[in-house]
C-alpha positions, 0 to 999 in steps of 0.5 A: 550498501548491500544489494537488496533482494526481493522475489519477483511475482511468480518467480524466484529471488531477483535483485530489486529494492525492498519497498516499505509501506509507511503512514501519513501521520506527522513524522510518518512512523513505519508499519511495525509488527502489529501487536493487535490480535488478528481478531481485534483487527476486524472493523465494520469497514473491513466487513463490507467488501471493497473492490478498490484500494489505496496502497502506500509505498516510499518513492525515496531512498531510506535505509532500514536495517541496512536495506534501501526500502525505496519503491515508487511507481517508477520502480514498479514500472521497471519490473519485468511485466511491470509486476511485483509482489507487495510485501512488508505489510506488518499490520493485521488490519492491512494484512486482512485487506490484502487477503480480501483483494481479488484478481483484477481489482484496482488500487491507487499507488500512493507515494508516502513518507516523501516530499510530496505524498499523494496518488501517483498512479493505478495498478491492479491485483494479478495474484491474490494473497499468499505468504509473504516470504520476507517474514522468514528472511533474517536479512529483511527489514520485515523479518518476523521471528514469531511467524512460522512457515507452517502457519505464516502470519503475513500475506502479500499480493502481486500487483501490476502497473496499469497507468500513471495518473493524468496528474499527480493527486497530492495529499494536501488536495485530498485533505482539502476535499475530505475536510469540505466533504465532512461538512457537505456529505461528499464522497471523501467524508469518510476516506480511510486515508484520513480516518485510518491514516496509519494503515498502509493498505486501505479500502476505497468505496466505489464513490471515493474511487470515482471521485478521485479519478475525476480529479485528474480532469480538474485543475489542482485546487 
């Protein structure tokens, strides 16, 4: 298996596993290059500024074009300064969310396409959006031959580990609350994890973020 290479935040190329964002549909199809135009990618939820996010990555090994795309929260913790670039996003809506992120905003690190998907921890944005180098690298699973260096299509941000969740919050538990809140009008009634599940980068309202944090203190439902 070839040794994957990835550019660490703020530095030159270094050895590191390439991560790959995935989705939470049955079968969890990967983020392929989006054929939707950037103009059509805008939605009402995108227009409302968000200060919190949910970002998906795969914690278990999986080869894509000969590269292991595994990148879980423990991999982030192991990086120098516990910081890494969040590359490989190839969906216009998700890319637009990356471009909307601001310094110090917090995001949940969501483990996707694995035995137990769910929220593993917290990270923060430490560098705002800039061109994703993997779109130009032919050896990368995220290579996009239609993207030009003088007009790059895809962006990434740098993230830094903040902490593990006090307990892992599984997808099944979040889904139970989502279904209940659709009836009662609770905080997770419109959570993008269920209404826009194919997106690997998703906005969270303050209410959603606070509610999910509160689950740390509760026994699993």
